[in-house]
C-alpha positions, -999 to 999 in steps of 0.1 A, spaced: 75 -32 -113 96 -50 -83 127 -34 -93 113 -1 -86 97 -12 -50 131 -26 -40 140 8 -32 112 10 -3 111 -5 31 90 -39 36 62 -14 54 52 16 32 35 47 46 10 69 25 39 92 13 54 60 -9 18 49 -18 19 83 -35 54 79 -50 49 42 -60 17 50 -81 23 88 -91 -10 99 -72 -14 126 -47 -20 130 -13 -59 134 -10 -59 103 -38 -38 81 -14 -59 86 13 -92 78 -3 -73 44 -14 -64 36 18 -97 47 32 -117 28 7 -105 -8 21 -92 -19 -10 -64 -37 6 -56 -40 45 -39 -11 60 -28 -9 100 -36 24 119 -5 29 140 -17 62 161 -24 88 134 1 72 109 -14 49 83 11 15 72 5 -8 45 30 -38 36 48 -38 4 35 -77 -3 -4 -66 3 2 -32 -22 25 -56 -50 -7 -78 -45 -34 -55 -53 -11 -43 -81 -12 -75 -96 -50 -82 -97 -49 -105 -67 -76 -102 -36 -49 -82 -10 -72 -80 19 -55 -115 30 -30 -122 4 -17 -154 12 -25 -156 52 -7 -123 60 
């Protein structure tokens, strides 16, 4: 999984989330709005730290992984 993610920047957009998880736009926005993991809004954009996504995918608590 990490090899796949190496091609992505450290801070992901929703479009990256769609590509990584193989989900549609609606599902991606539902996921980021679900509070399953920490996201940051910058204006109208939603940003996700790649490490937060990796931690969440591994089944760990991604709300605040290792003080991030």
